[in-house]
N, C-alpha and C positions, 0 to 999 in steps of 0.2 A: 543753270546749265547753259553752256555756250552752244548756240545754234549757228551752223554755217550753211550758206546756200551754195550748192555745187551741182551743176547740171539741172537746175530748177528743182532740186530735191533738198528738203530740210534735213540736215544731218545732226543727229544728237549723239552719235557714237554708241548706238545700242548694239547688242549682240546680234539681233536679227539683221540689221543693216550691214554688219560686218560679214555675216554669212552670205548675203546677197552679193556683196562685192567679190567674194571668193568665187561664187557660182558664175558670175559674169566675167571673171578674170580681169576685173578693173583694178589694176595695181595702184594707180594714183588715188582713186577713191578709197581703197583699202588703207593706204598710208594716212590719209586725212582723217578717216574714221578712227583709226588706231590712236592718232595723236589727240583727237578730241576726247575719245573714251577714256584713255589713260589720264588725261588731264582732269576730268571731272568725275573719275571713278565710276563711270556708268557702264564700263565693260568689264566682264569677268572672263578672263582668258581660260579659266579652268571650267567654265560652264559646259555641261554636256548637252548637246542638242538632241531633240527627240527623233523619232523615226522619220526618215530612213537612215539617219547618220549614226546615231548612238555614239557620238564622240565629241571631243573638243574641236576647236577651230584648227588646231595643229593636226589632229587626227584626220580631219577632212582634207587638209592640204596634202596629206601623205597617202591618200587612197586612190588618187587619180593623177594622171600626168598633166603637166603644164602649169603646176602651181608651186614649183620649187622656190620661186622668188618670194611668194607669200610666206612659205615656211622659213625662209632665211630672215625675213623681217621679224617674224614672231620670235625666233631664237635670239635675235639681237636685242629684243626688249626684255629678255629674261624668262621666257616660258620654260618650265621644267620639262626637259625632253625625255626623262626617264620615268614619267608617271604612267602606271598601268591603268588603262581605261577600265572602270568598274563594270561596264556592260560587255565590252568585247574581250576583256581580260588580256589586252595587248597594249604595248606601248607604240608610239609613232614609228619606231624603227621596224617593228614587226609588221605593221600595216603596210609600210612602204615596200618591204621585201616580199610580203605575201601577194601584193597587188602588182608587183613588177614595176614600181615607180622608181626608175633608176635615178632620175634627176633629183627627186626628193631624198632618196637614200644617200646620194652623194653629198647633199647639203647637210644631212644629219651626221654623216661620218666626218665632215670637215669641222663640225662643232665639237670642241674638246670635251665638254661634259658628257657627251653621248656615251652610254655604256653599250659597246658593240655586242657584248656577250650576255646582255640582259635576257632573262627567261620569262616567257609568258606563263599562264596558269597551267599549261600542259608540259612545261619544262622545255619548250622549244625556243631556240635562239633565232635571230633573224636569218642565219645561215640555214638552219633547219627548214624554215618556212620558204625561203627562196628555192632550196633544193626540192621541196615537196611540190611547189608550184611549177617547177621546171623552167625557171627564169635564168637563163645563162648569164645575161649581163649583170644582174644583181648578185648572182653567185660569184662571178669573177671579181666584182667590186669588193665584196666582203672578204674573199680569200686573199686579196692583195693588201688588205689592211694589216697594220702592224700588230695590233693587239688581239686579233681574232683567235679564238679557240676552235680550231678546225675539227677537233675530235671530241667535242663536248657531247655528252649523252643526254637525251631527254628522259622523260619519266618512263618511257617504254624501253629505255636502254639502247636507243638507236643514235648513231652519229649522222650528221648531214649526208656524208658520202653513202652510207648504207641506205638512207631513205631515197637517195637518187637512184641507187642500184636496183632496189626492189620495186620502184614505181612502175605502175602498169603502163604508163606512157613513156616508152623508151626514148631517151634523148642522148645520142652519141656525143654531141657537143658538150652537153652538161656533164656527162660522165668523164669526158676528157679533161674538163676543167679541174675535177677532183684528182684524176690520175696524175696530171702534170704538176699539181701543186705540191711542193716539197713539205708543206706543213701537214698534209693528210697522212695519217697512219693507216697503211693498207693491210697491215698484219694484225690489227686489233680483232679480238674475238667477240662476236655478238651472237649470243645464244649458241655457244659451242661451235661456232662456224666463223672462220676468218673472213674479213671483208674482201681479201684477195680472191678467195674461192667463190664468193658470191658474185663478184664482178666477172670472173671467168665463166661462171655458169650463165649469167644473164647477158653478158656481152662477150661471147667467145671471139668475135672478130677483132676485139681490142686487146687480146691477150698479149700480143707482142709490144704494145705500148706501155704495159705495166712494168715498172722498174723491178729488178730482182730484189729478193728479200735481203734485209740488212744494209741496204745502200743509203737509207735515209736516217738522218740523225733527228729523231723526233723529240723536241723539247716539250711539246704539249702532250704529256702523257695523260691518258684518261684515268681519273681517279674519282669514282662516284660511290661513296659509301652507302648511298640511298639504295643501291642494288641489294644490299644485305637486308635493309628494312623492308623492301618490297617483297622479298622472299621469306620474310619473318625469321631470318637468321640472326637472332639477337646476339648470340655469343660471337658470331663472326663480325658483326658490326662493332661490338665493344672491343674485340681484339684489334680490329683495324684502326679505330680512332685512338686507342691508347698506345699503339705502336708507331703510328705515323706522327712525327713531331711537327711537320710544317702544315698539317691539315688545319684549315679554317673551320672551326666548330660552328660558326654562324652561317655557313653556306646554306643554300636553299635549292630546291628543285623546281622553282616556279610556283609552287603551291604551299610548301612547308619548309621551315628550317628543320634541322634534326630534332630540336626540342619540341617544336610545334607538332611534328609528325608523331613523336612518342606520346605526347599528351592527347592527340586526336584519336590514336588507335589503342591507347591503354598499354603502354610499355614501361612499367615502373622501374625496371632494372636500367633501361636506357636513360630515363630521366635522372635517376640517382647518379649514374656515372657522369652524365653531362654536367650536372650541377656541381659535382666534385672537381670537374675540369674547368678550364677557362672559357666557359660559354656565357654568352649574354642572356640572362633569364628573360629579358624583355625584348629579345631580338625578334624581328618580323621580316617578312618578305614583301615585295611590292604588291603582289596580288592577294595577300592574306595579312591584314594589318591587326589581327587579333593577337594579343599576348598569349603565350603558352599557358599561363595560369587561367586565362579566360576559357581557353579551349578545354582544358582539363575540368574546369568547373561546369561547363555546359554538358560534358559527358557524364559528370558525376563520379569521377575517379578520385575517391576520398584519399586513398593512399598517396597518390601523386600530389594532391593538394597539400597534404601534411608534409611531404618532402620539401615543397616550396617554403612552407612556414618554418620548417626546421633549418632551412638553408641560411647561411650567413650572408648571402648575397642580397642586394637591395632589390626587392621585388615590387613591381608596380601593380597594385591590386585594383586600381581604378583609373579611369580616364574621364574626360569631359563628356563622353558618350556612353558610359557604362561602367560596370564593376564586375568583379568575380562573383560577388554575391548575387547580382542580377542574373548572371549567366546560369548559376545553379538553379534558380527558380524557373527560368525560361526552359532549361533543359529537362526539368522534371516532368514536363508535360509533352515531351517529344519521344518519338520512337527511335532508339539507337541500335536497332538490329540490322545495321548496314554491314556491308562486306568488310571483313577483317577487323572490325571493332571488337575489343575484348569486353563484351557486355557482362561477363561474370564479375568484373570489378566495379561496375556501375552501382553506386550507392548515393543517391542524391540526398537522402535524409541525413546521412552522416556528413556528407560534404557541406550541407547547409549549416549544420551545427558547428562544424569546424570554423567556417568562415564567419558565422555569427559571433563566435567567441573572439575571433580576431577583430571584428568590428567593434566589439565592446571594449577590448583592451587598447586598441589603437584606432580610434575613430578618425584621426587625421590621415591615416593610411587607407582605411576602408570605411567609407561613410555609408551608414545604413540608408540614408536618404538620397544617395547619388542616383541621378536619373540618366536614362539613355537618350538617344537622339530624338525620340518621340515624347520625351518628358515623363516617361513612366518610371516609377521607382520599384523597389522590391515589393513593397506593399501593394502597388497596382497589380503586378503580375500574380502575386499570391491570392489577391482577391478575385481576379478574373478566373483563376484555376479553381478557386473555392476550397483551397487547402486550409482547413480550420487550424491545424497545429502550427503551420507556418505563419498564418495571420496572427495568432495569439503570441507566438514567439517574437515576431517582429514588433508588435505593439508593446510587448513587455520590455524590449530593449530600447524603446524610444523612437520607433518609426513614426514619422509625422503623418497624421491622417488627412491633413489639408493640402498636401503638395499636389498641384494641378499639372496635368500634362498639356500638350500642345492643343488638345481639343477642349481644355478647360475643365476636365473631369478629375476630381480627387479620388483617392482609393475608396472613399466612402460610397462612391457610386456603385461599387460591386460587393461591398462587405455586407454579409447577412446581419440584420439587426440583432439577432440572437447571439451571434458571435461577438458583436461589439458590446452588447450588454454583459456578456460573460467576462469580457476584458475589464469593463468598468467595475464590475463586482470585485475583480482581483486588485483593482487600484485602491480599494478600501481595506486597510489592515490595521492592526494594533501593534503596540510595542511589546506585547506579551505579558504585561503586568495585569494584576487583578483589576476589574472594573471599579472596585471600591478604593483602589490606591489613589492617593492625591496626585501622583505623577502618571496616571493612566492616560495614554494618548491614542487617539484615532488618527491614522496617517492617510492622507489622500495624495495620490501621485498623479501628476499632470504631464509626465514626460512625453506622452503621445500628442499633447497639445502644443508642445514647445516648437516654434518655427525652426527649420533646419539650421544647423550651425554652419557658418561660413568661415573657412580658415584662410587668412591672408598670408600668402607665401612671400617671403623675402626674395629679392632679385639676386639669387645665387645660382651658379651654374650646377653645383653638385646637388643631385636629387636628395640624397640622404640629409645633407645640411638644410635643405629646404624643409624637409619633414620636421626636423628638430626645431626649426626656427619659426614655425607657423604660429599665428596669433588668432584667437577666437574673436569673431565679429558676428554679432547677431544679425540675421537676415531681416530686412525691413518688410515684414509681412504682418497684416492685421492678425492679432492673436485670437480674435474671435471668428476668423474666416471659416474654420471647420464647423463652428457652432452655427454660423449663418447657413451653411449648406444643410446641416442637420435640420434646422428650422424650416427649410424649404421643401424637404422630402417628407411626405406624409408617413411613410413607414418608419423613418428615423426620429420624427418629431417627438414621440412620447419619451424618448431617452433624455430629453432636456430636464425631466423631473428627477433624473438620477442624482444622488447627492454629490457625486464627483463633478458633474457639469454645473449643478446649481451653486455649489460652493465656489467654483471657478468664476461663474458669472457674478457672484456676490463680491468677490475680490475685485473684479474688473469694474463693477459698479462703484465700489468704494473709491477706486482710483480716479474715476471719471466724473463722479457726481458733482464735485465742486465746480467743474467747468460747465456742467449742465445747469447748475443753479445760477452761476454768473451770467450765462447766456440767457436764461429765462428772466432773471432780474433786469438785465439790460433791455430785453424786448418789452417787458411789462412797463418799464419807464417810457420807452418810445410809444407804446400803445396808449398809455394813459395821457401823455402830453398831446399826442396826435388827436385823440378823441376830444379832449378839452378844447384844443385849438379849433377843431372843426365845428364844434357846437357853440362855443362862447364867442369866438371871433366874429362869426356872422351876425350874432345878436347885437354885438357892439357896432358893427358896420351899419346895420339897418337902423339902429337908433341914431347914429351920427349922421346918416344921410337923409333922415326924415323922409324916406320914400315909402309909399304904400305899395307893397309887392302884389299888385294886381296883375291880371293877365295882360292888361294893356301896356303897363310901363315896365314889366319885368325885363324886357329886352333892352331897355334904356339904361339899366343899371350897369355901371362899369366900376371896376376896381380902382380906376384912376380917380373916381369921385370919393373914395373912402379915405378920409384923413386919419392915418394911423396915430391918432393923438393919445389913444389909450395905452398906458404903459404895460398893462396886462397883455394886450395883443402883441406888442413888440417883444416882450419877454418870452411869450409862448412861441412866437415865430422863430426867434433865435435858438431856443432850446430844441424845438422840433427839428430845425435845420441841422443842429449839431448832432442830434441822434441819427438823423437821416444820413449824414456823412459817415458816421461810424458804422451804420448798417451797410452802406455801400462798400466800405473797406472790408467789412466782414465777408460779404458775398464775393468780392473780388479775390480775397484770400482763398476761399473755398474753390472758386472757379480756376484759379491759377494752380492750386495745389493738386486738384484732381478733376480735370475738366469733364472727363467721361462720366464719372459718378455724379458730378454736379448737374450736368445737362439731362441725365436720365431721371432725375428726381422731379416729380410734379410739384412738390412743395417749394422747390427752389424757383420754379416758374411763377408760382403764386407770389413769392417774395419779390421777384423781379418786377412783376406787374404792380405790386404795392409801391415799390421804389419809384417807378416811372410816374405813376399817378400822383404820388405825394409830391414829387418834384414839380409836376405841372401845377399842383395846388399851391405850392409855396412860391414858385419862381416865375410863373407865366402870368401875363395879364390876359384876362378874359373879358370880352366886351359884354357878354351875356351872363347874368347871374344864374340863369337856368342851367347853362353848361357846367358852371362851377358847382351847383347843387348836385348835379348828376355825378360829377367826379367825386364829390365829397361822400355821396351815398355809397359809391363803389369802394372808396378808400376805407370807410368805416367797416363795411362788410368784409373786405379782405383782411384788414388788420385784426378784427375780432376772430375771423376764421383761423388766421395764423396763430393767434393766442390759444385757441382750442387745440390745435395740432401740437403746439409746444408743450402745453400743460399735460395733454393726453399722452405724451411720451413717458411720463413718470410711471414706473411699474405699478404704483397703486391705482392709477386711473387708466391703465392700458386696456383693460378688458372693456370698459365703456366706450372708449374711442374705437376699438376694434369692432365692436358691435355696430356702431354708427357707420363706419367705413364699409364693413361687409354688406350690411343691409342696403346702403346707398348703391354700392357697386352692383349687387344682384338686382335691385329695382331697376337700375338703368339698363342693364343687360336684358331684363325681362321686357321692359317697356319699348326698347328699341325694336324688338321683334314684333310686339303687338301694336306698335305705332302704325303699322299698315292698316289695321282694323280701325283705329281711332281716326286716322286721316280719311279713311273711306266714309265713315259716318259724318265727318266734318264737311266733306265735299257734297255728300247727299243732302245735308241740311242746307247747304248753300244753294243747291239747285232747287230745293223746294221753297225756301223763304227769301230768295234774293229780290223778288218783285214786290215785297211788302213796302208800302209807302210810309210806314212809320219812321220818324227821324231817329228813333232809338233802336233801329233794327241792327242786331249784332251779327247778322248773316248776309250783309250786303256785299261782302267780298270774301274770297277764299281764306285770306289770312285772319280776318276777324272771326270767320266761322270756325277755323281751327282753334283759335284761342278760346272761344266760347265753349267749344266741345271739350277741350282739356279742363276748363273750369268746371264744366258739368260732371267731369270724371270724379271730382271730389264730393259730389252730392248737391252742388248749388244749381238746381234745375231752374227755379223761378219759372215754373212751367207755363203758367197762363199769362205771365207778365211779359215774356220775351219771345215766346214761340207762337207765331201766327198760324195756328192749326186750321183756321177757317179757309185759307187759300187752297189747301189740298187735305181735307179732313181725313179721308180714309188712309191714304198713303202716309201722311205725316204722323198720324196716331200709331199706325202699325210700325213705322220706322223708329219712332220714339220709344215705344214699348220694347222693341228689339234691342235698342241701345241700352235701356235700363237693365234688361236681362243679361246681355252679353258683357256689358262694360261695368255698370254700376253694381251688379250682383256677382257675376262670375269672376270677372277680371280683378275687381277690387278685393274681393274675398280671397282670391288666389294670391294676390300680393300680400295681404295681411297674414295669410298662412305661411307664406315664404319668409316674411319678417320674423314671425314667431319661431319657426323652425331654426332659422339662423341664430336667433337670440338664444334659444335653448342649447344649440350646439356649442356656442361660444361659452355660455355659462357652465356647461358640462366640462369644458376644457379650459376653464378660467385660469388655472395655474399654468398650463402650457402657453396660453395666449399671453400671459404676463411675461413669461420667459422669452417668448419669441419677440415681443416688443422690446424687451431689454437688450436682447442680442442685436436687433436692428439698430437701436440707438447707439450702443457702444461701438458696433462695427462702423457706423457712419462717422463717428468721431475719429476712430482709428484710420479709416480710409482717408479722411481729410488730412490727418497728420502724416501718414505714410506717403500719400500722393499716388499719382498714376505714373508708373515707370515709363510709359510710352508717350507721355505728354511732352510737348516741346519745352515746357518750362523745366522739367526735370532733366531733359537732355542738356539744356543750357546750363543748369546747375552743375552738372557733371563736367562740362567744358570749362566753366569758370573755376571750379574746384581744382582743376589741373594747374591753374595759375596761382594757387595758394589761398583762394578765398573759399571758405566753407559756408556757402549760403544756407544749406539745409540746417546747420547747427544754429543759425541765427533766427530761423523762423519755425518751420514745421518740425525739424529734427528735434529741437528742444522740447516742443510740446509732446512729441511721441515718446521721448525718453521719460517724461513725467507720468505717462499713463500706462506704460508697458509693465508687465510683470517679470518677463524673462529678459536677462538673467539677474536683474537687480534684486527684486523681492524674492523670486523663486529660483535661486541659483541651483538648488538641488532638485528643482521641478516637483516639489512636494511641500505640504504644510502639515503641521502637527497640532491637533486640537486637544487641548487639555480639558476634558469634559467635566472634571471635578474642580475646575478653577474658572467657573462661569464661561466655559467654552472659549477660553483664551487661545489665540492662534499663535503658535511659535513658528517663525519662518526659517528656523535652523540657524546654527552657529555660524554657518558660512555665508549668511545673507550679506549682501554688499551694502554696507552703511555709507551711503553717499548722499549728496544733496540733489540727486537727480530724480529717483523714483519717489512716488508719494508713499506707497506702502512700506518701502524699504526702511523708512525713517519713522514709521508709526510705532509709538511706544505701547499702545494698548489697542489691539484689534480683537473683536469678539465676533464669533460666527452666530448666525441665527439658530435658535433652539430647534426649529422645525427641520433645518438641514442636518443638524447633529442627530436628531432622532431617526431620520431616514438613513443616515450612515450606520447607526447602531442596528437598524433592521437589516441592512446589507451584511454586516458582520455576522449577525445571527444566522442569516440565510447561508452565508459561506460555511459557517461551522456545521450547520445542519446538513448542508450539501456534502461536506467532507465525510461526515459520519455515514450519510446515506450512501455515498460512493463506496466507502469501505465495506458497508453491509452488503451492497449489491455485488461487489467483487467477491466477497466471501461466499455469498449465495451462488454466484456463477461457478466459483471453484468447487463448492460442494456438489453442485449439479453435475459438473464435468467429472468429478471424482466418482460419483454414483454411476454415471454413464460408463466410465472406464471399468468400474467394478463389475457392472452387468456384462460388459463385453468380455471381461476376463472369465466370468462364469460360463458364458456361452462358448468361449474358446476351450475352456476346461472340459465342458460336456462334449464338444466336438472331438477333442483329443481322446477322451474316454471311449467314445463311440468308435473312433478309428482303431484304437487298441483292441477293443472287443471284436471288431470286424476282422482285424489282423489275426487274432487268435483263432477265430472261427475258420478263417481261410487256411490257416496253418494246419488245424486239425483235419479240415476237409482234404487238404492236399496229402496229409499223412495217410488218411484212410484210402484215398484213391491210389496212392503208391502201393499200399498193402494189397489192395485188390488186384492191381496190375501184376504185382510180384507173384501172388498166388496163382493167377491164371497162367502166368508164364511157366511156373513149376508144373502145372497140370499139363 
């Protein structure tokens, strides 16, 4: 980045420095900053500043006077002047008019691209805002412009002149500007009242200034069909737009286009008419950039969505920041009981099903895995809401469970394990034949594990042609990424034993195990040669030098005195050096491919230490054989430790290695806390025994005392040989007994119990531990092959690829294609297991037979019997569950039927009682009537 010194300030062309230059009205500094920032791309002219500005740099130049020159410079470099501010919901011309900045407004009007009649979110133009603010100069400037629509209506149906007339702050000069302007229609009716009568009422002293009726030839006739929509006059709106030929059907009121409004408030008749006419189905307005189909989807208007699908127009169902399917799920959890919204038509379940079918039939138009600006997919939102049916439907259609949002969370973070298990059970099915049939198949589906499909669009202007010409490109994501997350979450980890996931792991292991074995064989060769070299070479050197390695002459031994006359030593040195160079290249490959993953691995740091020390051992001259012996000892320990880790990665040995690692980790964590007590005893022993004159005193300094205390922790007390109790017999005996009780008995047994409990827990979950280890191993291989997309190396790869060189295909890309399953081996995202043919796996007739994937070309692949048995258990559970569900449904139906029958009986009894009472009342009334009649006769 170019830095420039100006007025003793280091200029880097940042947005903040640009803002300071505007605040201080330093035009020269502003120009220089702009030149630097645009040159090194450090300035974003569309950046919205925080409080109190809430606007872009051009917005800031238009809200206060004296900054018109700054605005002119910004316009000259191509800043879009018609962008609506997302916070203020206004464009620069609105801000200038509302704040009375005449100079800035003049600059904007002189700029040809400026839309003088642009509406803000309230439907106000710059003239509306100037009239409302009572600014005469800005109003006159706007009225004198050629393209001004002086009679434009806002969302309330007011013209600028009407707003000036009804303003509480009367302004004769402002009103005269409208009266004398020949473009203003004074006879327009607003709310059943003409503007002329309003002016006469509010400004009676200006009555003589108003020109007579019919004297003006108004070309700017007000025509706002939105008035019909505001009053819910659907028939009136339809009649108006169908009868007016020159009407632009893509007009907007600042907040909606006609189609957006109809989709927002649920007007299916209007939508149907507009789609049949020449309306842009993807039309938007500056302050509302949501497509109409998105708005209808959010509201859940299924009928309107179906109209879009039935339309022959090219509908945009998704963008880079969302999709219609996403909006349906978002809207299903919102309250839509707002004013004027037709909630009777809201049906999010039906809308969801309609769009899900569209996604299934046309995935390139509506991708089920499309994410929004936060990185959340449909499955993310469905999981957050907890909608079981939506989650299962999305998973069934292939929603990817490993897609991570900007926070790094996949949908798995919010999916209930029971729901995921239910889906896994549904992924196991049969071909419907008898289990005894030779062609009986168990089918395992992995579509929810398939990384999202990326469709490469051709560079074509026509959107429909782009859709037809898209090509499928698999996204470079480790295929075991979801399984790694499952293995890290305790609640989800037991699902790794499910046959769908174990079979998938088995396939991945089959694809990758050859590379694991090659890597292991390579390291075993390096380890064996290094060990032999370290042990035998020194023996040869000592024999050749005829030196006695005593404490007196050990420092005089030098590698320069060793005549490498032994052929064995030379051969070993050359071979170890060759393996070391190969090991260095292997580690560099991993580091360059995925630096973050590499650096975060402790095992890689062990390998780096081994490489450095081995290099010292082979290439550096050391004057002291003691130093060389120390390095050799560490090299042997590191090399053998690395061998344990590599061999322990094998699934068959993973449980033992995991036990060792977990017990070690827990011991260290435990001892770190109780090291306070151990150090306290060490210092206490030092204070008691430091004055002992014995030359073999182990407590003569704090470090020696600490070391001896730690050794005593293992039970090596040597009580009377090394502890001089005679110096302080009472305190020393009491302190020693306390040490034995607290440390040797309590702490040591506590550690032993901890180790036993950890071992038992791991043995109890031995199968899961083996799966977790396999997942980590495969994921590491995939991560190295895919690489880190944020690393500098991959960015450089992308830059070089633009010049025609495909570096990834020459190194990591080729390796990744070898070990991936989708779409080469699992183009249908499923496998078929022929259980009566030794569990032979059929990858489907559409499997891609190429020389890329390992499994894709496998002629005979058989699944483990244990996995097949588990799959059979799942099938049995599914069939029993189906029968159980049918029985439960029948029981519920019978129960409800009996309840209805009882209610019918009760109603029948009530009716009989009412009839009986009615008859009694009738008889009683007759008798009373007879009595009354008889008394009257008397």
